N, C-alpha and C positions, 0 to 999 in steps of 0.2 A: 438414548442419548449418551454420549461419552462425557466424562468429567475431566477437567484438568486437575493437576495437583493442588490448585488453589481454590477449587470449588467450595470446599468447606470454609475457607476464609471469607469468600464472597457472601455465602449464606449467613455466616455469623455476623457479618457487618450489615445485614439487612438489605443486600442488593436485590433489585428486581431482576429475576433471572428469566431467560427465554432460550429457546432452541436457536442455534445459529451454526450452519454448516455441520450439523450432526452433533454439536457440543452444547452442553448446558452452560450458557455464558451470561455474565452480568451485563445488563443493558444500562442500568443507572443505579446510583446509590443515593446521593443527595438531590438529584435532579440534573437533567442534561445541561441547562443553562449555567448552573452553579459549577458543575464539573468542567464545562467548556472554559469558563472564566478562570478556573484554577490552573488549567494548563497554559492558557494564554498569558497569565500574569505571574504564575509561580511554578508549581510542579505537580504532576499527577502520575499515578501508576496504572498502567493497563496490563491486564493479563491477556496476552495474545499467544498462549501456548497451543492454541488450536491450529496455528499455521504449520505448514509442512516444511521439512528439511531433508534434503538428499545430499549424501556425500558421494562425490565422484573422484576416483583416484586412479593413478597410474599414468603410463606414458601416453595413453589415448584419451585421457579425460578431457583435456582442452580441445582436442580435435572434435570430440562428440559435442561439446558445448558450442563450438563454433558452427557446427552443422545444424543445430536445432534452435539457436537463439539469434536474434536480430542484431544485437550489439556486438562489438568487437572485443571479446574476452582476452584476446592476445595482448591487449594493452594493460591488463591487470598485473600488478606485482603483489608480492605477499603483503597482506595488511590492507589491501584496497578492495572495494566492492563496486558493483555496477548494476544499475537498473536496466532491465532488458525485457524481452518478450519471446514467447514461443509462438510460431505461426503455423497454421495448418496449410494443406495443399492449395486452398483457395485464397490464401493471403489473409484469412481471419486470425484473430488472436486466441490461441489455445489458453494462454494465461500470461499475466505479467509477473515478473519475479525479480529477485535480487541474486546476483552471482557474487560469492565471496571467494577471493583467492587466499586460501590458507597457506599453500606452498606452491610457488610459481611453477607452472608446467606439470604439476603432479597432484595436488590436492585442492578440491574446490567444494564449496557448499552452496547449494541452490535453495533459496527460501521461496516457497510457493504458497498460493492462497489455499486456505483450509478446505474450501469446497471443491478444489481441483486436485487434491493430493493423489488420489488413485488415477484420475485421468492423466495427469502430468507424468506420473511414474510410468504408466503404460506407454505413453507417447514417446518418452525418452528411451525407455527400455527397448521398444521395437526398432529404434534407430541406432541402437548400440551394436553396430555390426563389427566393430573392431575390438571388442572385449574390454572396454573400460570397466573398472571395478565400481559397482554401484551399491550403495547402502541407503535404505529408507530409514532414517533415524527419527522420524516425526513423533512416534509414540513415546519415545524416551527423552525427548528434548523439551525443556521448559523455555519459555520466552516471555520476558517482561519488558515493556517499553516504558521508560520513565522520561516523560516529556515535559518541557516547559523551560523558561529562561533561567530558572534557578536549579534545575535538575542536577547538572553536573557538580555544582558547588555543594549541594546537599550530599551527593553520593561519593565525592572524592575521598572522604575519610575512610570509606569502606574498601578501598583498593590501593595497591602500591603503584598501579598504572596511572599515567598522567592522562586523565580524561577531560581536564579543563581545556586542553589544547588539541583535542581530537578533531581533525578536520572532517568535513562532510564527506560521507561515503568512504570512510576509512574505519579500521577497527584494530583493537589490540586483544591479546589473549593472555590471561593471567589469573591472579587471585581476586576474589570479590566476597566480602563478608565471611572470610574464613574458608570459602569453597575454592578449590583449584580448578584450572582448565576452563575458565569462563571466558566466552567471547563477549567483548564490550564494543558495540559499534555505534556509529552516528549516521543512521540512514532514515531518520524519522519521517513519519507520515502526517505530522500535524502542522509543520511550519513554525514550530515554537522552540526548536532545539531540543537537546536531551540525548539520551542513549537508549540502546536496546541491549539486553543481556541474555545470552544463550548459555544453557548449562544442562547437564544431565541430572535427572532427578534420582540421585542415589544418596544413601546415608542422610536422609531427611534434608537434602540441600534446598528443596523448594521452600520449606517452612523456615529454615535458617535465613535464607536470603530475603524472603518477604518480611519476616519479623525485623530483621536488621535495617531494612530500608525504612520501615515505618517508625522504628525506634529512633534512628538517626534523623529522620525528617520531621519528627513530631513537633519540635519547637518552631520549625519553619512553615508548618501548616501543610505538609504534603498530603494529598488525598488520593483515595482509590477512584479510578475513572472507568466508566462502562463503555460499551460499544456505541451507545447513542451519541455521546460527545465525540467519540472517535470519528463518527460520520460527519458531524457538523464541522469539526476542525478541518478534516481533509477537504470538505466541500468548499470552505472559504478559501482554500489555497488552489482550488481547481484541480485537485488530484483525482485521477480516475479510480473507480471501484469496479472490480471485475464482477460481471453479472448485471451491472447497472449501465455503466458508461462504455465498457468494452466487453466484447464477447467473441464467439466463434465467427460471427457474421460481420464484425467491424475490423477494418485493417488499421495497422498502426499509423498509416499516413492520414486516414480519416480522423483518427483520434488525437491528432496533434503530437504523435510520438515518432515523427520523422527523425528526431534527434537521437533516438536509440535504435534507429534502423540504418545500419551501416551498409549501404548498397555497394560501397567501394572496398569492403574488406575482401581479402584474397579468397576466402572459402565461400562456396555456395551454401546458402541456408534455405530451408523450406520456403518455397514460394517467392524466392528472391526475384525471379524473372517477372512474376506477376506484379510485384511491388515496383519494379523498375518501369514496367508498362504504365502503372498507375501514376507514377511520378512524371513520366514523359507526357502522358495524355492529359493529366490533371484530374483530380478527384472531383466527384459530383456532389459530395456532401462533406460536412466538416463539423467536428465537435466544438461548440462555442459555450462561453459563459454568458449569462444574462442576469440582469437585475430587474425586478418588477418596478414599474413606474406607477402602478395603481394597486390597490389593495387586493391581495390574493396570494396563496401559497402554491407554487408549482409542484406537481407530484409526478412520479415516474409514469411514463406512458401518456401523459397529457399531450394533446396535439399542439403543434406550433403553427401559426398561420400568419399570412401577410395582411396588409391593410385591406386587400380586396376579399379576404376571407378564404383564400386558397391555402390548403395545407402544404407547408414547406418543410416540416420535420416533426420531431417528437422529443419530449423531455425525457432525460435519462435519470437525473437526480435533482432534487429541489428541497429547500428548507427555509425557515426563518433564521437567518444567520445571527447567532447570539452576539458576536463581537461587532456586527455592523448595523444592527437594528433595522434590517431590511430583508426582504425575501429575495433569494437568489436561486439559480439553477444552472444545470448543464443540459445540453441537448444537441442533437444533430440537426443541422439545417442545410438546405441547398446552398452551395457555395456563393451564389449571388446575394445571399442574405447574411453572410458570415462576417462582414466587416464591422469593426467596432463602431458603436453608436447607431447601428441599423435598428430601426423600430420594428418590433415583432409583437405578436399577440399570442398569449397562452390561453387555450380553450379550457376554462375552468367551469365545469357544470354548464356547458353550452353557452357560456358568455365569454367573448373575447376580452382579455385583460391585457393592457398595454405593458410592454417590457422593452428593454433595449440590450443589444449585444455589448458586452464589456470585455476587457482584457483580463487575463489572470496575472497574479492572484486578485481576488475581489478586494476592493478597498472601500 
């Protein structure tokens, strides 16, 4: 297992550690419910340094991004970011990712999922037919996500950049806790606001930044947060997790990601024609959110059935939502059962348990 530069910090704090995407990662510290509440109501710090980062540079960088991603990166100007996806030849999702425009038409950073770093790198490299300059900086890049309604207020004294007014999916580059050349972005995965900070781990920068955040945030009660609460927080918002809710066999249209699939952009991207056909003909299944109406926790791969007991889909993610005090889940169902308020049944240990389809985010 790989370690992040913060692994020693997690262990010293008594975190429950486990393998995730080949890394030794903190799952929880004080407990998932407590950490979840800290992010929803105050502020918490996630080590997400296991994520992958690629730099694409040069005159052909944007052209390459346009050919491999579904969103329209030509709309990006310096300091803006964009949620997007890579699609395979069949229209499935290779990965979901964020594209950062560092310098318009010249320098971009792609942030990809930890479990897909090698897969994504190979996929993009194989399609780099015009010689865009590519650098995999994943192993030397640290990433902390400081999330919650009070996160920016707590962190503002650590930087000369104005992060209190940082708009969603924008970023600034500058100093942070005495470390230079830090990217501070607002692309959070929790639905509670906050920022992410990217920086190179040199001259003990990781330790400096971690210690400064907790020193500055001590009086405000900032807490370290594990991947367990990260999952419950994203699920309450209806955000997809790669490998659970989206994968190589699901299309962005089925996953409700039509809004990042720009079929009208000038450039052809991988499987654009297939997705155009899907849109014209209509999809057969759709990712929906649902809440349990009877007692039971939905889990990954549980069958979803209709009132007659016919299988209509499968659960992709599920949990007892800490903020909502009810069990919720995501799953693919036949489109005829995808409308809000449709009653469905989750097969829990061979017992049909009633649920209903609801809109995102969960309330």
